[in-house]
TORDO-562067 format. One record per atom (N, C-alpha, C): residue in three letters; x, y negated, z. Coordinates in steps of 0.05 Angstrom, whole numbers, padded with zeros to 5 digits. Atoms other than C-alpha are relative to their C-alpha. Layout:
BEGIN
 residu      u      v      w
    ala      X      Y      Z
...
# end
This chain:
BEGIN
 residu      u      v      w
    met -00003  00008  00018
    met -01669 -00840  00530
    met  00011 -00025 -00003
    thr -00003  00027 -00005
    thr -01642 -00916  00517
    thr -00020 -00009 -00023
    asp  00010  00011  00025
    asp -01678 -00963  00472
    asp  00020 -00015 -00022
    asn -00018  00011  00015
    asn -01617 -00982  00441
    asn  00012  00009 -00032
    asn  00002 -00021  00024
    asn -01623 -00961  00360
    asn  00033 -00002 -00007
    asn -00030 -00002  00006
    asn -01550 -00972  00350
    asn  00017  00021  00016
    leu -00008 -00007 -00009
    leu -01531 -00924  00394
    leu  00015  00033 -00008
    val  00006 -00032  00009
    val -01506 -00846  00377
    val  00032  00005  00016
    leu -00019 -00022 -00010
    leu -01464 -00785  00413
    leu  00011  00014 -00016
    ile -00014 -00017  00020
    ile -01414 -00757  00371
    ile  00019  00016  00014
    ala -00012 -00013 -00023
    ala -01390 -00693  00414
    ala  00006  00028 -00022
    gly -00008 -00029  00012
    gly -01348 -00628  00390
    gly  00027  00009  00017
    lys -00024 -00010 -00020
    lys -01294 -00587  00420
    lys  00024 -00019 -00010
    ser -00020  00011  00006
    ser -01228 -00617  00414
    ser  00021  00014 -00022
    gly -00020 -00013  00030
    gly -01183 -00615  00353
    gly -00029 -00006 -00032
    thr  00025 -00002  00021
    thr -01260 -00621  00311
    thr  00005 -00030 -00018
    gly -00009  00025  00025
    gly -01234 -00694  00287
    gly -00027 -00030  00005
    lys  00018  00023 -00006
    lys -01281 -00742  00329
    lys  00012 -00030  00004
    thr -00012  00026  00014
    thr -01232 -00791  00337
    thr  00010 -00008 -00026
    ala -00008  00007  00028
    ala -01213 -00791  00268
    ala -00016 -00010 -00015
    ser  00024  00016  00015
    ser -01283 -00802  00248
    ser  00001 -00028  00007
    leu  00005  00025 -00012
    leu -01275 -00872  00269
    leu  00015 -00013 -00025
    arg -00019  00004  00019
    arg -01223 -00889  00212
    arg -00008 -00024 -00012
    asn  00006  00019  00023
    asn -01265 -00920  00163
    asn -00026 -00019  00009
    leu  00012  00008 -00020
    leu -01306 -00965  00218
    leu  00003 -00037 -00022
    pro  00001  00029  00022
    pro -01317 -01038  00171
    pro  00004 -00020  00033
    asp  00003  00026 -00023
    asp -01298 -01105  00213
    asp  00020  00010  00013
    gln -00016 -00010 -00012
    gln -01244 -01069  00241
    gln  00004 -00025  00039
    lys -00020  00019 -00020
    lys -01217 -01134  00287
    lys -00031  00001  00021
    gly  00021 -00001 -00011
    gly -01293 -01126  00313
    gly -00007  00023  00017
    val  00010 -00030 -00013
    val -01296 -01053  00343
    val  00025 -00002  00031
    ile -00020 -00003 -00028
    ile -01269 -01057  00418
    ile -00004  00031  00011
    tyr -00008 -00033 -00006
    tyr -01240 -00981  00429
    tyr  00008  00002  00033
    leu -00016 -00007 -00033
    leu -01239 -00962  00504
    leu  00004  00026 -00001
    asn -00024 -00021 -00008
    asn -01189 -00914  00514
    asn -00005  00008  00023
    cys -00002 -00019 -00030
    cys -01213 -00861  00584
    cys  00027  00014 -00005
    glu -00019 -00021 -00007
    glu -01156 -00819  00564
    glu  00036 -00020 -00001
    thr -00012  00014 -00007
    thr -01096 -00863  00588
    thr  00031  00002 -00022
    asn -00020 -00016  00016
    asn -01036 -00826  00542
    asn -00009 -00002 -00038
    lys  00012 -00012  00032
    lys -01084 -00822  00480
    lys  00008 -00022 -00018
    lys -00014  00017  00015
    lys -01057 -00853  00414
    lys -00021  00002 -00030
    leu  00014 -00011  00024
    leu -01107 -00863  00349
    leu  00019  00005 -00021
    pro -00008 -00021  00018
    pro -01095 -00818  00296
    pro  00008 -00016 -00023
    phe -00004  00007  00018
    phe -01089 -00867  00252
    phe -00007 -00043 -00003
    ala -00005  00032 -00008
    ala -01070 -00949  00236
    ala -00020 -00015  00011
    ser  00026  00017 -00008
    ser -01134 -00994  00267
    ser  00016 -00036  00008
    lys -00003  00029 -00008
    lys -01143 -01069  00276
    lys -00020  00003  00023
    phe  00015  00014 -00025
    phe -01187 -01057  00342
    phe  00003 -00010  00019
    lys -00004  00020 -00028
    lys -01188 -01085  00404
    lys -00001  00021  00019
    gln  00009 -00020 -00019
    gln -01162 -01033  00453
    gln -00001 -00003  00020
    gln -00005  00001 -00020
    gln -01169 -01025  00511
    gln -00001  00021  00026
    val -00003 -00026 -00017
    val -01141 -00970  00563
    val -00018 -00012  00027
    ile  00022  00004 -00037
    ile -01198 -00961  00634
    ile  00013  00011  00010
    thr -00015 -00004 -00024
    thr -01168 -00951  00685
    thr -00008  00008  00021
    asp  00022 -00010 -00027
    asp -01231 -00948  00737
    asp -00022 -00006 -00015
    pro  00023 -00005  00022
    pro -01292 -00932  00702
    pro -00024 -00021 -00006
    arg  00011  00026 -00007
    arg -01325 -00996  00725
    arg -00002 -00025 -00021
    gln -00004  00014  00029
    gln -01300 -01033  00667
    gln -00014 -00003 -00024
    val  00019 -00012  00021
    val -01343 -00995  00617
    val -00022 -00021 -00001
    pro  00024  00033  00007
    pro -01411 -01039  00633
    pro  00014 -00025  00003
    ala -00008  00036  00001
    ala -01374 -01094  00647
    ala  00009 -00016 -00018
    ile -00006  00012  00024
    ile -01344 -01103  00582
    ile -00026  00009 -00016
    ile  00024  00003  00020
    ile -01411 -01083  00543
    ile -00019 -00021  00002
    lys  00008  00025  00004
    lys -01441 -01134  00575
    lys  00004 -00026 -00012
    gln -00013  00030  00009
    gln -01386 -01188  00566
    gln  00001 -00003 -00035
    ser -00002  00007  00030
    ser -01387 -01167  00490
    ser -00031 -00020 -00014
    glu  00036  00025  00003
    glu -01464 -01207  00483
    glu  00008 -00021  00001
    asp -00008  00031 -00006
    asp -01430 -01268  00496
    asp  00027 -00008 -00034
    his -00022  00000  00028
    his -01380 -01254  00430
    his -00020  00015 -00021
    ser  00017 -00003  00027
    ser -01418 -01256  00360
    ser  00025  00014 -00016
    asn -00023 -00023  00013
    asn -01345 -01223  00332
    asn -00002  00023  00003
    ile -00010 -00026 -00004
    ile -01355 -01163  00364
    ile -00031  00016 -00010
    asn  00027 -00008  00026
    asn -01409 -01115  00324
    asn  00004  00027  00016
    thr  00003 -00030 -00010
    thr -01386 -01038  00357
    thr  00021  00000  00026
    ile -00021 -00014 -00024
    ile -01363 -01013  00423
    ile  00003  00029 -00002
    val -00015 -00029 -00003
    val -01325 -00939  00420
    val  00010  00003  00025
    ile -00008 -00020 -00029
    ile -01326 -00901  00496
    ile  00009  00027 -00016
    asp -00010 -00019  00008
    asp -01272 -00853  00477
    asp  00015  00013  00029
    thr  00024 -00005  00003
    thr -01294 -00810  00515
    thr -00016 -00003  00022
    val  00021  00005 -00022
    val -01352 -00801  00568
    val  00008  00020  00014
    thr -00018 -00020 -00007
    thr -01319 -00739  00586
    thr  00017 -00006  00016
    phe -00018  00009 -00023
    phe -01263 -00767  00616
    phe -00008 -00020  00010
    leu  00008  00015 -00003
    leu -01297 -00823  00624
    leu -00019  00002  00035
    met  00014 -00023 -00021
    met -01345 -00785  00680
    met  00021  00021  00020
    gly -00020 -00016 -00022
    gly -01275 -00743  00701
    gly  00018 -00027  00016
    met -00014  00030 -00011
    met -01248 -00820  00717
    met -00009 -00006  00033
    tyr  00011  00014 -00017
    tyr -01297 -00834  00759
    tyr  00005  00030  00022
    glu -00011 -00026 -00017
    glu -01301 -00765  00797
    glu  00036 -00004  00019
    asn -00028 -00004 -00010
    asn -01229 -00769  00809
    asn  00010 -00025  00016
    thr -00018  00027 -00024
    thr -01218 -00844  00840
    thr -00023 -00002  00008
    leu  00014  00005 -00026
    leu -01285 -00848  00866
    leu -00009  00011  00017
    val  00010 -00032 -00020
    val -01311 -00783  00887
    val  00010  00005  00014
    asn -00032 -00006 -00016
    asn -01252 -00753  00910
    asn  00009 -00014  00023
    thr -00019  00011 -00022
    thr -01226 -00800  00946
    thr -00020 -00022  00026
    ala  00019  00020 -00016
    ala -01296 -00822  00985
    ala -00004  00013  00025
    lys -00001 -00013 -00029
    lys -01296 -00807  01056
    lys -00042  00018  00003
    asn  00021 -00016  00003
    asn -01377 -00790  01049
    asn -00010  00012 -00017
    lys  00012 -00001  00026
    lys -01386 -00751  00983
    lys -00026  00008 -00006
    met  00032 -00004  00010
    met -01460 -00734  00989
    met  00005 -00025 -00013
    gln -00002  00029  00008
    gln -01457 -00814  00982
    gln  00004  00008 -00027
    ala -00016  00001  00029
    ala -01405 -00814  00923
    ala -00014  00015 -00021
    trp  00014 -00013  00019
    trp -01441 -00769  00887
    trp -00024 -00001 -00019
    gly  00014 -00002  00003
    gly -01500 -00798  00888
    gly -00001 -00037 -00016
    lys -00018  00017  00008
    lys -01462 -00860  00868
    lys  00001  00010 -00039
    tyr -00010 -00021  00033
    tyr -01437 -00819  00810
    tyr -00017 -00001 -00028
    ala  00029 -00010  00011
    ala -01508 -00804  00777
    ala -00015 -00025  00001
    glu  00010  00034  00004
    glu -01524 -00880  00791
    glu  00012 -00014 -00009
    phe -00013  00010  00022
    phe -01469 -00901  00748
    phe -00010  00007 -00033
    trp  00010 -00007  00024
    trp -01482 -00856  00694
    trp -00030 -00017 -00016
    lys  00020  00018  00010
    lys -01556 -00875  00691
    lys -00006 -00030  00001
    lys  00002  00035  00000
    lys -01567 -00951  00714
    lys  00022 -00015 -00010
    asp -00011  00015 -00002
    asp -01508 -00979  00714
    asp  00012  00002 -00036
    leu -00003  00000  00032
    leu -01484 -00959  00641
    leu -00012  00009 -00013
    met  00014 -00003  00020
    met -01533 -00933  00608
    met -00022 -00012  00003
    gln  00021  00016  00000
    gln -01596 -00970  00631
    gln  00007 -00027  00000
    asp  00002  00031  00006
    asp -01571 -01043  00648
    asp  00019 -00007 -00020
    ala -00026  00011  00018
    ala -01508 -01048  00600
    ala -00010  00018 -00028
    val  00009 -00008  00031
    val -01525 -01004  00537
    val -00023 -00003 -00009
    ala  00021  00009  00011
    ala -01596 -01007  00535
    ala -00003 -00037 -00005
    asn  00003  00034 -00003
    asn -01595 -01078  00536
    asn  00022 -00016 -00023
    ser -00021  00011  00014
    ser -01534 -01083  00488
    ser -00017 -00004 -00028
    ser  00011  00004  00024
    ser -01543 -01109  00417
    ser  00025  00009 -00018
    lys -00013 -00005  00016
    lys -01482 -01077  00386
    lys  00002  00031 -00006
    asn -00014 -00033  00005
    asn -01456 -01012  00353
    asn  00000  00011  00016
    ile -00014 -00010 -00026
    ile -01445 -00970  00411
    ile  00011  00040 -00002
    ile -00004 -00043  00011
    ile -01412 -00896  00391
    ile  00021  00010  00025
    met -00014 -00015 -00020
    met -01392 -00846  00450
    met  00010  00026 -00009
    leu -00028 -00026  00009
    leu -01341 -00796  00439
    leu -00009  00020  00025
    ala -00007 -00014 -00018
    ala -01352 -00731  00483
    ala  00008  00035 -00001
    his -00012 -00030  00012
    his -01317 -00654  00487
    his -00027  00017  00003
    thr  00019 -00012 -00004
    thr -01364 -00607  00489
    thr  00017  00032  00011
    met -00017 -00033 -00010
    met -01355 -00527  00516
    met -00027  00013 -00005
    asp  00022 -00019  00001
    asp -01394 -00466  00511
    asp -00009  00004  00028
    val  00014 -00002 -00018
    val -01433 -00448  00568
    val -00023  00014  00004
    leu  00012 -00023  00000
    leu -01467 -00389  00591
    leu -00033 -00007  00022
    asn  00018  00006 -00020
    asn -01539 -00396  00613
    asn -00020  00020  00001
    glu  00009 -00024 -00014
    glu -01558 -00346  00655
    glu -00029  00002 -00010
    asn  00030 -00009  00002
    asn -01632 -00353  00649
    asn -00006  00009 -00021
    glu  00006 -00009  00026
    glu -01636 -00339  00575
    glu  00011  00016 -00017
    gly -00020 -00025 -00002
    gly -01580 -00291  00575
    gly  00021 -00013 -00030
    val  00000  00009  00030
    val -01551 -00340  00510
    val  00028 -00030  00010
    met -00025  00015 -00010
    met -01486 -00385  00509
    met -00016 -00035 -00016
    glu  00021  00023  00015
    glu -01509 -00459  00488
    glu  00034 -00023  00005
    thr -00028  00012  00001
    thr -01453 -00512  00471
    thr -00015 -00035  00012
    leu  00008  00033 -00015
    leu -01460 -00582  00512
    leu  00020 -00017  00007
    val -00015  00018 -00019
    val -01422 -00632  00543
    val -00005  00001  00033
    lys  00000 -00005 -00038
    lys -01406 -00611  00621
    lys  00014 -00016  00005
    ile -00011  00014 -00030
    ile -01398 -00660  00676
    ile -00008  00016  00016
    lys  00001 -00005 -00029
    lys -01409 -00656  00740
    lys -00017 -00013  00004
    gly  00034  00008 -00014
    gly -01478 -00671  00790
    gly -00022 -00001 -00017
    ser  00029  00001  00018
    ser -01546 -00685  00769
    ser  00006 -00004 -00017
    val  00000  00010  00029
    val -01524 -00715  00707
    val -00002  00033 -00009
    met  00005 -00026  00012
    met -01505 -00649  00690
    met -00025  00022 -00014
    asn  00026 -00018  00002
    asn -01574 -00609  00708
    asn -00021 -00015 -00026
    glu  00017  00013  00019
    glu -01612 -00671  00660
    glu  00009  00006 -00030
    gly -00016  00000  00025
    gly -01562 -00661  00607
    gly  00006 -00034 -00008
    ile -00006  00027  00016
    ile -01524 -00722  00583
    ile -00012 -00004 -00030
    glu  00016  00012  00027
    glu -01551 -00713  00506
    glu -00028 -00012  00010
    ala  00019  00015  00001
    ala -01618 -00723  00538
    ala -00004 -00033 -00007
    trp  00000  00032 -00001
    trp -01597 -00806  00543
    trp  00004 -00008 -00034
    phe -00001  00011  00037
    phe -01593 -00806  00466
    phe -00016  00012 -00015
    cys  00013 -00003  00024
    cys -01639 -00806  00399
    cys  00021  00017 -00018
    asn -00015 -00011  00013
    asn -01578 -00792  00362
    asn  00022  00023  00009
    val -00021 -00017 -00008
    val -01526 -00735  00384
    val  00015  00015 -00036
    ile -00008 -00020  00023
    ile -01484 -00711  00324
    ile  00024  00011  00005
    ala -00027 -00026 -00010
    ala -01429 -00650  00328
    ala  00017 -00007 -00028
    cys -00034 -00001  00020
    cys -01360 -00654  00303
    cys  00005  00022 -00001
    lys -00022 -00026  00001
    lys -01333 -00594  00272
    lys  00023 -00002 -00020
    lys -00017 -00002  00026
    lys -01283 -00556  00232
    lys -00005  00028 -00002
    met  00009 -00025  00017
    met -01308 -00510  00186
    met  00013  00004 -00029
    ala -00017 -00006  00027
    ala -01288 -00471  00128
    ala -00023  00003 -00017
    ile  00015  00028  00014
    ile -01304 -00508  00062
    ile -00028  00027 -00016
    ala  00021 -00018  00014
    ala -01342 -00438  00030
    ala -00028  00008  00024
    ser  00015 -00004 -00014
    ser -01383 -00443  00093
    ser -00029 -00025  00001
    leu  00017  00018  00005
    leu -01416 -00505  00070
    leu -00013  00000 -00034
    asp  00002  00012  00035
    asp -01437 -00487 -00003
    asp -00037 -00003  00009
    gly  00020 -00001 -00001
    gly -01510 -00502 -00007
    gly -00013 -00034  00010
    tyr  00002  00023 -00010
    tyr -01500 -00566  00026
    tyr  00005 -00030 -00009
    lys -00010  00020  00022
    lys -01475 -00612 -00025
    lys -00026 -00033  00001
    ser  00020  00023  00005
    ser -01500 -00689 -00023
    ser  00024 -00024 -00004
    asp -00013  00026  00007
    asp -01471 -00753 -00036
    asp  00019 -00014  00023
    leu -00017 -00004 -00023
    leu -01448 -00756  00035
    leu  00023  00023  00015
    leu -00030 -00019 -00018
    leu -01401 -00691  00040
    leu  00016 -00003 -00031
    thr -00016  00001  00012
    thr -01340 -00698  00002
    thr  00021  00019 -00001
    phe -00025 -00019 -00007
    phe -01277 -00654 -00009
    phe  00024 -00007 -00017
    thr -00015  00010 -00001
    thr -01215 -00677 -00006
    thr  00017  00019 -00019
    glu -00022 -00018  00001
    glu -01152 -00645 -00045
    glu  00017  00012  00005
    glu -00014 -00014 -00025
    glu -01119 -00624  00012
    glu -00016  00016  00023
    glu  00018 -00019 -00014
    glu -01185 -00593  00038
    glu  00000  00018 -00023
    glu  00004 -00018  00013
    glu -01190 -00558 -00020
    glu  00024  00026  00002
    ile -00016 -00015 -00004
    ile -01126 -00523 -00020
    ile -00003  00014  00036
    leu  00012 -00017 -00022
    leu -01136 -00513  00054
    leu -00023  00025  00004
    gln  00034 -00015 -00005
    gln -01209 -00488  00047
    gln -00012 -00003  00032
    tyr  00014  00015 -00015
    tyr -01226 -00525  00109
    tyr -00005 -00023  00002
    lys  00008  00033 -00010
    lys -01266 -00591  00131
    lys -00002 -00006  00020
    his  00024  00017 -00021
    his -01286 -00631  00189
    his -00025 -00008 -00009
    val  00030  00016  00004
    val -01352 -00654  00184
    val -00015 -00002  00024
    phe  00026  00007 -00031
    phe -01410 -00672  00233
    phe -00019  00012 -00022
    gln  00027 -00013  00007
    gln -01470 -00633  00233
    gln -00017 -00012  00009
    thr  00027  00022 -00012
    thr -01539 -00680  00238
    thr -00020  00015  00006
    lys  00024 -00011 -00006
    lys -01581 -00626  00245
    lys -00002  00035  00011
    leu  00001 -00032 -00017
    leu -01596 -00555  00280
    leu -00002  00021 -00031
    thr  00001 -00032  00014
    thr -01587 -00486  00235
    thr -00016  00020  00013
    arg  00001 -00020 -00017
    arg -01611 -00422  00249
    arg  00024  00012  00020
    glu -00026 -00010 -00011
    glu -01537 -00405  00266
    glu  00004 -00024  00025
    thr -00002  00037 -00022
    thr -01534 -00485  00317
    thr -00026  00007  00028
    val  00035 -00002 -00018
    val -01613 -00459  00356
    val  00018 -00011  00034
    his -00010  00010 -00023
    his -01567 -00468  00419
    his  00016 -00022  00008
    glu -00021  00019 -00004
    glu -01529 -00531  00414
    glu -00024 -00026  00006
    arg  00023  00032  00001
    arg -01558 -00607  00421
    arg -00005 -00018 -00014
    ile  00000  00010  00020
    ile -01554 -00627  00365
    ile -00028 -00023 -00004
    arg  00031  00017  00008
    arg -01613 -00688  00350
    arg -00002 -00018 -00015
    gly  00000  00024  00019
    gly -01636 -00744  00309
    gly -00041  00002  00004
    pro  00027  00006  00012
    pro -01702 -00780  00294
    pro -00016  00024 -00021
    leu  00004 -00016  00022
    leu -01748 -00745  00250
    leu -00004 -00021 -00023
    gly -00004  00013  00027
    gly -01738 -00761  00179
    gly  00030 -00017 -00002
    met -00028  00014  00008
    met -01668 -00794  00189
    met  00024  00009 -00012
    trp -00015 -00013  00016
    trp -01630 -00734  00157
    trp -00015  00022 -00018
    asp  00009 -00030  00017
    asp -01648 -00684  00097
    asp  00013  00012  00011
    arg -00006 -00033  00002
    arg -01637 -00611  00104
    arg  00029  00003 -00009
    lys -00025  00005  00026
    lys -01585 -00624  00046
    lys  00024 -00015  00017
    glu -00024  00017 -00017
    glu -01549 -00678  00093
    glu  00006  00017  00032
    thr -00003 -00013 -00027
    thr -01545 -00625  00150
    thr  00037  00002  00011
    phe -00025  00007 -00002
    phe -01474 -00628  00142
    phe  00017 -00030 -00015
    ile -00010  00018  00020
    ile -01433 -00690  00116
    ile  00032 -00007  00015
    asp -00030  00007 -00002
    asp -01359 -00719  00119
    asp  00000 -00016  00033
    asn -00005  00016 -00022
    asn -01345 -00739  00193
    asn  00016 -00024  00000
    asp -00005  00017 -00004
    asp -01341 -00808  00184
    asp -00027 -00018  00006
    ala  00034  00021 -00011
    ala -01385 -00858  00233
    ala -00002 -00021 -00013
    thr  00013  00021  00015
    thr -01390 -00910  00185
    thr -00026  00011 -00013
    his  00023 -00006  00021
    his -01437 -00862  00144
    his -00023  00001  00022
    ile  00016  00001 -00015
    ile -01476 -00851  00215
    ile -00004 -00021  00007
    leu  00009  00030 -00001
    leu -01483 -00934  00229
    leu -00014 -00002 -00029
    asn  00003  00006  00029
    asn -01500 -00941  00162
    asn -00034  00014 -00004
    arg  00031 -00010  00002
    arg -01562 -00892  00168
    arg -00022 -00010  00018
    leu  00010  00024 -00017
    leu -01577 -00917  00228
    leu -00017 -00031 -00001
    his  00018  00030  00013
    his -01587 -00988  00209
    his -00026 -00001 -00015
    glu  00009  00003  00018
    glu -01619 -00967  00148
    glu -00037  00013  00010
    tyr  00026 -00012 -00016
    tyr -01670 -00918  00186
    tyr -00019 -00019  00019
    tyr  00011  00013 -00017
    tyr -01692 -00972  00232
    tyr -00012 -00028 -00001
    arg  00005  00027  00022
    arg -01696 -01034  00188
    arg -00020  00013 -00009
    gly  00022 -00008  00016
    gly -01746 -00984  00154
    gly -00021  00001  00011
    asp  00021  00009 -00019
    asp -01783 -00972  00215
    asp -00021 -00025  00003
    thr  00007  00032 -00002
    thr -01783 -01051  00218
    thr -00018 -00003 -00013
    asp  00010  00013  00016
    asp -01804 -01069  00160
    asp -00037  00011 -00015
    glu  00030 -00016  00004
    glu -01871 -01015  00156
    glu -00019 -00011  00009
# end
């Protein structure tokens, strides 16, 4: 895990609203959006500072450089799954010494990105990631996780985060019992009878997912909330400010 209290991993399958959850981020001119999927377009109008990533090493460099700019408040990486895939395609598959290249792949994630850049950043950092259902052969169960390659996969990308939020598309009927100020339903959602949500805590049905958060950050009734990244950042700031005040 890193020491950055403003870090969150938002993970989910394609079409569950990961990128759309960024739509209400405040002070959008202070948001750097790092697009690791070359042809991807934001599904909403924004004033983000958008940058297409063509070399994975750009990302830690941009995070470090942002420390010199007080007008930057948030950095979004969309997605770390594609970022690490880009590293594999451009720097591992083209290398003469594959074993050495895979070692640098792990070093890039652990040291260059997470330890040297993210852990030392004062900015909000939101990382988006794609999840897959993978068979755990030892336990004979399907696990939902962020799947990448190399030794990082064995440890689990999620292990580097104190906060892992699941992004899901759910039937409204299945959300009964979880009503809170952070879970609202639009007229269109009521008509369609489904909603994109964040899951903040494990339930009995999702024990094989890697959702996690600091003790007491979310109330049980807030297990499912609107898929709005602003809610996550607000709660992070409230929670850690509270720890500081005690």
